[in-house]
N, C-alpha and C positions, 0 to 999 in steps of 0.2 A: 679204643673206641671213644673214650672221654676226650682224648686229644683231637680226634677227628671231629667230634661234635663242637669242641671249642674253636677249631679252625674254621668250621662251617659258619659258626656264629660270627667270628671275626670277619670272614669274607662278606657275610650278609650285612654287617654294620658298615663295612667299607663301601659296599654297593649302595646302601641307603644314603650314605654321606655323599657319594659321587652323584647319585641321582638328584639329590637336593641341590648340590652345587650346579649341576647341569641345568636344572630347571630355573635356578636363580639367575644364571648367566643368560639363559634364553629370555627370561622375563626382562632383565636389564637391557638386553639388546633390543627387545621389542619396544621398550619405553624410549630408548634412544632413537629408534627409527620413527616412532610416533612424533617425537620432538622435531626431527628433521622434516617429516612430512608436514607438520604444522607450519614450520618456517617457510616451506615452499608454498603452501596454501596462502600464507600471509603475503608473500611476494607477489603471487598471482593476483590476490585481491588488491594490492597496492597498484599494480600495473593497470588493473581494470578501473580503479578509481582515477588514475591519471588519464586514461582514455575518456572517461566520463567528463573529467574537468576540461579536456581538450574539446570534446563535443560541445559542452556548455559554453566555452569561450567562443567557439565558431558560431554557435547560435546567437550569442550576444553581439558578436561583430556584425552578423547579418542584420540583426534588429537595429543596431546603430546605423548601418548603411541605409536601411529602409527609412529610419527616422530622418536622416540627413536628406535623402531623396524627397521625402514628404515636405520637409522644411523648405527645400529649394523650390519645389513645385508651388508651395503656398506663397513664398516670396515673389516668385515670377508671376503668379496669378494676381497678387495684390498690385504689383507694378503695372501689369497689363490693364487691370481694372481702372487704376488711377489715370493711366495714359489715355484709355478709352474715354473716360469721363472728361478729361481735359480737351480731347479732340472734339467730343460732342459739343461741349460748351463753345469752343472756338468756331465750330461749324455753324452753330446757331447764331452767333454774333455776326459771322460772315453773311449768312442768309438774311439777317436783319439789315445789314449794311447794303446788300444788293437790292433788297426790297425798297429801302429808303432812296437809293440812287435811282431806281426805276420810277418811283413816285416823283422824284425831283425832275427827272427827264420828261415825264408826262406833263408836269406843271409848266416846265420851260417850253415844251412844244405848244401847249395850249396858249401860253403868253405870246409866243412868237407868231402863232396864227392870228391871234387877236390883234397884235401890233401891226401885222401885215394888212389885215382887213381895215384897220383904222387909217393906216397910211394911204391905202387905196382910196378910201372915202375922201380923205383930205385932198388927195391929188385931183380927184374928180371935181371937188368943190373949189379948190384954189387954182388948180391947173399947174402946180409946180411940185417938185419932189419935196418930201418932208423927211428929216432924219428921225430915226426911231430910237428912243431912249428906253431901255429896260427899267422898269420901276425898281426902287431900292429893295422892296420886300422880296421881289423875284430874284434879285442878285444874291440876297442873303440865303435864299433857299438853295441856289446853285452852289454857293460857297460851302454851305453845310453838307450838301450831297457829296461834294468833292472831298471834304474832310472825312466824311464817313467812309468813303471808298478807300482813302489812304489809311484810315484806322483799321479797316477790315483787312487790307493787304498786310499791314504791320502784324495784326493778330495771326494772320495765316502764316507769316514768316516765323512768328513766335511759336505757333503750334508745331510747325515743321521742326524747329530747333528743339522744342520740348520732346517731340517724338524721337528725334535722334538721341537726345540725352537719356530718354527712358531706355532706348535700345542699348546704349552704352552701360547704363546701370544694370540692366538685366544681364548683359554679357559679363560684367564684372562680378555680379552675384553668382552666376553659373560657375565662373572660374574659381571664385572663393569657395563655393560649395564643393566643387570637385577637389580642391586642395584639402579642405577639411575632411572630406570623405577619405582621400588618399592617406592623410596623416592618421586618421582614426583606424583605418584598416591596417596600416603598417604597425601602429602601436598595439592593436589587438593581436596581430600576428606575432609581434615581438614578445608580448606578455604570454601568449599561448605557447610559443616556442620555449620560453624560459621555464614556464610551469611544466611543460611536457618533459623538458630536459631534466629538471629537478626531480620530477616524479620517476622518470626513467632511471636516473642515477640511484634514487632511493630503492627502486624495485630491483635494480641490478645488484646493489649492495646486499639487499635481503636474500636475493637468489644466491649470491656468492657465499653469504653466511650459511644458507641452507645446504649448499653443496659442501662447504667445509664441515658442517655438522654431520652430514651424511658420511663424509669421508672419515670423520672421527668415529662415527658409529661403526663403520666397517673395520677400522683399526681395533676398536673395542671388541668387536665380534671375532676378529682374527686372534687377538690376544686371548679371548675367552676360549676359542677353539684350541689354541695351543695348550692353555691351562687344562681344558677338559681332556685333551689327548694325553697330557702327562698324568692326569688323575686316572684315566683308563689304564695307562701303562702301569701305574703304581698298583691299581686294583688287580691287574693281571698277574703282576709279580706276587702280590699277597695271596691270590688264589693258588698260584703254582706252589708257593711256599707252604700254604696250608695243606695242599694235596700231598706234598713231599713229607710233611710232618705226619700226616695220617697214614702214609705207607710205612714209615720207619717203625712206629710202634707195632704195626701189624706183623712186620717181619720178626721183631723180637718175640712177639706173642707166638709166632709160628715155631720158633726154636724151642720155646719153653713147653710147647704142647706136642713135641715130637713123639712122646710116648702115648699120646691119645690115639683114639681110633682114627685110621687114615681118612675115612669118609668125613669125619667131623673137621679134621685139619684142612682138607681140601675145601670144604664149604666155607670155613672162616677166611682162608686165603683169598678165595674168589670174591667173597663179599667185601673185602677190604680193597682189592685191586680195582674193582669196578667203580669206586667212588669218584675218581678224577674224571673219566669220560662221561659219567652221568651228570656231574656238575657242569661240564662244558656244554652239555646238550639241554640244560634247563632253560626256561623262558627268560629268566633274568640274565643268563649268559648271552642270549640273542639280543636282549634289550641293550646290554652294554656294548655289543658289537654295533648295534644301530646308532647309539650315541657317538661311538668312535667314527663311524662312517659319516654321520652328519657333521662332526667337527672337521672332517676333511672335505666338506661340501660335496659329498657323494650321496645325493638324495636317493638315487635309485637303489643302491645297496642298503641305505638306511631304511627305506620303505620295506625292502625284502626282509631285513632282520626284525623290524618291528612287527610285521605281519606274522613272521614265524613265532615270535614271542607270544602274540595273541592267540595263535593256533594252539600253543601248548598251555596257555593259561587265559581262559576267556574272561577272567575277572581282573586282568592286569591293566588297571586304569592308567598307570603312567605310560605304558606302551601305546595305548590308544591316544593319549594326550600328545606324545611326541610325534606320532604318525600324523595327527591333525595339524601340528605345527609345520611339518614338511609340506603337506598339501597347501596350507595357507601361504607359505613362502613361494610355492609354485604358481599361486594365483587361483587355485581351485577352491574358492571360498565355500561353495556349496558342499563339496566333499569333505572339506575340513570341518564344517559344522556338524555333518553327519557323524564323523568319527569322534568329535568332542562329546556329542550326546551319548555315544556308546560308552565313553569313559565315565560319564555321569551315571549311566545305568549299571555299569560294572561296579562302581564304588562311589556312592553318593557323598561320601565323606572326603573324597579327594578334592581339596580346595583349589589347586592350581588350575584345573580345567574351567572352573567358574570364571576366573579372571580372563582366561583366553576366550571364552564364549562372549564375555562382555566386550572385550576389545574388538573381536571379530564383528559383532553386531554394530558397534560404533563405526567401524570402517565402512560398513554397508549402509549406514544411515538409519538403522533400526534402534533408535535410542530408547524406546520403551522396553524392548527386549533386553537391551544392554543394562538398563536400570534393574530389571528383575535379577539378572545374574550378579550384578554388583551387590545387591542386597543379600543374596545367598552367600556370597563370599564374605561379606562383612559380618553377617549374623552367626556364621559357623566357624569363622577363622579365629586364630589366636589374636587377642587384642594388641599384643606387642609385635605382631608380625607386620613387616613393612607393607605387604600387599593388602593386609586388612585395613591399614591406615589409608592406603591409596584408594581402596574401595569406598571407604567412608567419604573421602574427599570428592570422588567422582559422583557419588550419590547426591551430595550437596550441590555440586555444579549442575547436574542434570535436572534437579528438582526446581531450579530457579525459574 
């Protein structure tokens, strides 16, 4: 009996160590996955920043093009205004010249009429023709009128030449503005393409790093699963060995008590022989089977075994916790939280579940609730425990 009790205690110690190792592996794996997820989030954020930079560059290029268009329009308007003013001035001078010419013609006509009348009078009085001489002042008027007409014609030619030159300047300004716009657009497109390429390369590198981190996390999980499987196998062997040891002393005791009453002997033998099957049917045995199934990535069997363990022991917080982890890995976060809370109700002193609740709520964006569970983990946990230290760190980060 003493050997059986000792064997049971040894098996219990091995189970506790295995459970602690399994929980530590699960926690480390979760931390690795969180790190990989953060890398992916950073890569997505970098890609979004690159898109924003591209959008800003496009907007800037559009504004530059608009400014160039406006400058071109202003330059064209200024040239047209100057040309219009020049033509208006030329037109006025031409009109003045025409008016002067008209006035000179009127004076000349009046002088001619007067001269004809004078000649006629002289002819009548003398009876012979008389040559008419235009006075010098009238000749000067005619000469000035002619010069004014020539000047007006010259100014008209100059105005036409100036108008043609203005058109050439406007055409050259338009060509130059188009070339500046084309160069600015090409430069903006080149800069945008380079920035986008650089941002894309950076985002791709971060994504590759995240994928590599995720792959490393999978390798760690695989190694942990193998390690857990070996631990389960060692535990199984220890349980079998302990059961064998418990049977041997019972057989020796049976031989020594052959002279005892048959009823008593039979009772003792039966009580010893049922120890092994009863041990295999305990809640902890099902819990170990669940851990073994989960290590082999068989979640359905793992859930079955964890639920069986809970049926046999309603206060089995570790079984609730492991079942919640399976649901969380399957993406059923609501069910996972319900099961975690059952673990808290079953054993408020079970610290691991507070860490899992905090991480679950962080994943769901409920940082206030996560902070509550981190505080419980930190206040009730062993100060030297790694997860207690992690809880304190997360509290500081979330309270900023």
